[in-house]
N, C-alpha and C positions, 0 to 999 in steps of 0.2 A: 680512212674510214673504214675500210676492211680489218683493219688492227683492233680499232674500238670496239665492231660488232662481235670479234673473236675474244676479246677479253670480257666483254658482257656476258657471253655464253658460258665461258670457263667458271666465273663467279657464281652464277646461277647454278650451275650443275654441281659446285662444291656444297652450297647450302641445301640443296634438292636431296642430292645421295649422302651428305654429311649430317643431316639430322635425323633423326629417328624418332618416331614417337613413341611416348612413353605406356607400356603394356600394364593396366590393371588386372591382376589375378584375383579372381572370384572365387570363394571357397567352394568346395563341391557340394556341400550341404548347407541350406540356411534355414533354421527353424524361428519363425516368427510365432509366437503364443498370445494370444488376445483373451485375457480372462473374460468369461460369460456367465462364471457363477458365483453363488455365495454361498452361506451355510447357516444351518438352523439348529439349535437346541430348545427343547421343550421342558419346563419344568412344571410339574404338577404338585398342587399343594392343596390343603384343606382350608377350612374358613378361617381358621387361626393363622395361617401362613406357614403351617408346618408341613413338611414334604411328605408326599404319598409315594410308597415303594409299589412296585408291580401294577402302577397302571398303564392301561394300554394306550400307545399313541398310532394313530393312523395318518399318512400324508395323501392325500389326493390330488390329480391335477386338475384344476377347475375346468380349464378348456378343453378335456376330453372327456366329459361327462362324469368325473368322480374316479377315474383310473387310478388304483392305487397303486403308489410309488414305492411307499415303505410302512411297516410295521415293525414297531418295537415295544418296550416295555421300560419303565424307569427304574433306576438303581435306588438305594436306601438314601440318596439324597434328594429324591424326587425328579432327578433328571434323566431326559433321555436325549441322546446326543445322534442326532439325525445323520448330520454332515452334509456335504456338499449336494446344493442344488440348483439348477440351470436358473438365470433370471427368468421369474413368472410369476403367475397368481396361482396360488396353492388354496386347498382348505385341510384343516386339520381336525381329527376327532381324537377327543381324549376320554377315556372311559376307566372308571375305577368301581370296585366293589366296596360299598362301606356299610358297616352294619346290616348286612346281607340284602342290601339295595345297590342296583347298578345305577351310578349316575354318569352321564356323559355331555359333554361342549363340543359343537361343532362350529367352526368359523372359518372366514377367509383370511388370508394373508398373503402377502408380497414380498419374493426375495428380490433383493438389489445385488447385481454384481461386485465382488469386490467387498461385500459387508457381512457380518455375521449377525442373524436375526435371533433374538432370544426372546420366546414366549413363556409368560407365567400365566398358568390357566387354574381355574378351580371349579370342577364339574359340580362339586356339591352345592353350587350356589343356582343351579339350572333346577328350581323347583316349582311347583304349582300345588293346586288344589283341587280335589274332585267330590263333589257334594253327590250324593245319590237319595233318591225317594224312592221307597219299594211300596208298591202297592199291589193289592189283589184284583182279581178279575172284575170286582164290582166298584172298582177305583179308589178303595179305601186304603188308607195308610197301613203296613203293617209295622207292629212294633215288637220289640225283643227279638229281632231276627238278625241271625250273624252275617256279615258281609265279608267276604274275603277277596283280597286285591290280587287279581294273577296276571304276571307280566305277559303279553301278548304272545311273545318269542318262544317263551317256555312252556306254552300250554299246547295241550291236545284235545280234540273233543271226544275222546275215548278215554281218556285218564280217568282213574278210579277217583274216588273222594279223598281217601288219604294221601295219594300221590298230589292232589290239587292243593290240599291245606299244607302240604309239605313245601310247596314252591310258592306261597303264597307270602307276599312282602308285608302284608298288614291285615288284621281283621277287627272290625268294629260292630257294633251292637246297635240296631235303628232304635231310635226314640220314640216317644208317643205319636209323634207326627211321623213315623216311617223314614225318618231322615236319619242319616250318616253321612260324617265328612272325614276325608282323610288330607290330611295338612301335611305340607312340605315334602310332597312325594316326587321321585325323581319324573323331570318333565321330558317332552320330546326333545330328540335332538339330530331329527334326520333321518334317524334309522327306526322308524313306527315303532317306536317303544311306547305304545298304547297299551291299556288294561282291559281284562275280563274280568267279569264279576261272577263269585260263587255266592248263593244264598243258601243259609243252613239252619236248622235247628239242631240236627244231630246226623249223624253217618248213613241212617236211613231216609231222613227227610232234607233232602236238598236238590238245589236246582242251579247248574252252572250253564251260563248263556255264553256259548262260544262264539255267535255269530253277530257280536254287537261290541266293538272296540271303542275305548274312549280314550281320546287323546287328550293328554294335558300338557298346556305350553308354560313358558317359564314367566314367573309371577302373575300368573290368571289362574281364575276359578272356572272349571268346566261342571257344569251341572247336567244330571240325568235323573230321570224317571223312568223307571224300568217295573214291568208287570211280572210279577212272579207267581207262578201258580204250584202251590206247596199243598 
């Protein structure tokens, strides 16, 4: 009986000390990369789908109140390569000066991780109409009066007549009803692109109304009746 117990202990000891666990060697450094970004390219074109060079492209992060992340310009092919952006919602602003008028567009878009986003935009389609009626202090229409359209951000209240006419994007003359229309002019795109009005007969008889801005929105008509004291 004692012999059987001894043999059993010897066999158990052989297996216990003779078997070694296999060691798994871990690398010193392990890098795990999870892609959370995509990329963006913006192409700016005209109404005939021709590329527009030197257009400004701005990318803002929508969730941070319009914090600017990128600003660049398009090349000769109308392309602006923004590059990598984290997966999120953004908005772009595309601006271009065309025939001495600044057009802009402002839209939201989404970047998906692992994907390239290609946007084709045409700021020249963001246009509207402004109709103005000029009346005198007796509420009578004023005819044959020139009306110049001044971009709000370009104007200053103390500018001279010559300086104002130099920055005017369009000038029209009122008809017998005191009316004038500005058709297909650049519309607002979120950067307060409104207009001020300069009324005049000549360089010594004019009135610049700097405290009344007129906002034009896409595909809509804005109407204004303005009292002019000349």
